N, C-alpha and C positions, 0 to 999 in steps of 0.2 A: 164772174162768168155767168152766162145765162144757161140754166138747165131747167128741166122739168122735174119737180120733186112731188111724187105722189099725185101726178096729173095736173099740178099747178105750176105755171111758169114762175121761176124765182131767179133772183140775181144774188149769187152767193160767192164767197171767196174760195173755198176749197183749200189747197189744190187736190188733196186726196179725199177719198170717200170718208176715211176716219176723221180728217180735219173738218169736213162738212158736217158730219154727225155731231161733233163737238160744238160747232158753230150754231147748230139748231137745238142744242141742249140734250142730245142723245148720245154723247160720247161714251158714257159708261152703261148705257141701257142695253138690255138683251133684246136685240131686234134682228130681223132677217132683212137682207138687202138683195136687190136685183138691179143690175146696171144694164140698160138697154135690152131688157127682157131676159137677161141671163142671171141666174142665181150667183151671188158673190159671197163666198165664205168669209166669215169674220177675220180669219187669218190673212186675207189678202186685201183688206180695206186700207191698211196703212201704206201699201205699195201701189194701189190702184189710183192713178190720177184721172181727174175729170177734165172734160173739155166742153167748150160751148156746144150746146145742142144735145148733150147727153140727157138721158131720162133715168132717174133713180127712183126706185120704189123702196120704201122703208115700212116694214110691217112689224108691229109689236104683238107678242103672243097674248091671247085672251084667256082668261080663266072662266070657268063655268062648267055646267054639266047637266 
């Protein structure tokens, strides 16, 4: 399926947000996600399916100070 991942067009398999995170190597990572501009809690990633044209933002926390 064709989605936009962090502003870049990508062709990925999915079908769920959690599957997609695993596909890009972030399955076990602590990240924040937003689907089509709406925050998506970690507990809903496995049950949230993606469709062509969706926009997913994945943000990892940064350390510093």
